[in-house]
N, C-alpha and C positions, 0 to 999 in steps of 0.2 A: 123717461117718465112721462106720464100723461095724466093731467088733472082736469076736472070738469066742475062747473057750477051752473046754477040756473037750469035752463031747458036742455043744456048739453049733457046733463047727468044721465046715466043709464037707468036709474030709478028716481022717482020723484016723490018719495015718501016724506022727506024732511024739508021744511022750508029753511031758507038761508043756510044751506048745507054746501060743503066742499067735498067733492069726491076725488079720492086718490085712486085713479082707475088702474094704472100700471106702473110698476117699477121693475125693470128687468136688468139684470147684470149678467154679462157673459160668464160662463163657468170659470174660465181662466182668470177672471177679474174678481171673483167672489173671495171674501175673506180680507179684502183690502179696506173695508169701511166705506165703500162707495154707496152701497144700499142705505146705510145709516145716514150718510150725508144727503142723499137725495130725499129720503123720507123726512129728515129734519127740515130740508128746504121746503118741501110740500107743506108741512105743518106750519112753518113760518109764513108761507104764502096765505094759508087759511087764516092765521091769526091777524096778519096785516090787512087782509081783505075784510075783516070784521064778520067772518062767518061764525054762526053759533055751533055748528057741528062739522066735524071732519069724519068721513066714513070711507070704507073700502070693502071690496069683496075679495074673498080668498077661498080657494078650493078646499073643501072639507078634509081632504087627505094631505094637504100641505101643512103638516104639523110644524115644520121648521118656521115657515112664515107666520103662522098663528102665534107661536111663541115670541117671535120678533115683535109683532104688533102689540101683544099683551104687555111687553116691557114699556110701551108708551101709553098704557092705560086703555087700550082699545078692548072692547068686549063684544061678544056676539049679541046682536039684537034682532036678527031675523035669518031666514034661510031662503035661498033662491035656486031654482033648477036651471042648470046651464044647458 
């Protein structure tokens, strides 16, 4: 897992924002709830840090990840070319 805030963020569109840049789980470890635990840890870090926003980037064709993030209330707010 990699998270960023302040000047370390990959985009600087939102003030007082917390970026969840990466959460990767090995294929053989998927389905064990590890991604959920890491994601919830990141959200808890953002909350305890007093950030107003938590955001992330996800590939437009990664429908599985998009569905996962929507379960936590995330929604699309912009697009970015990789």
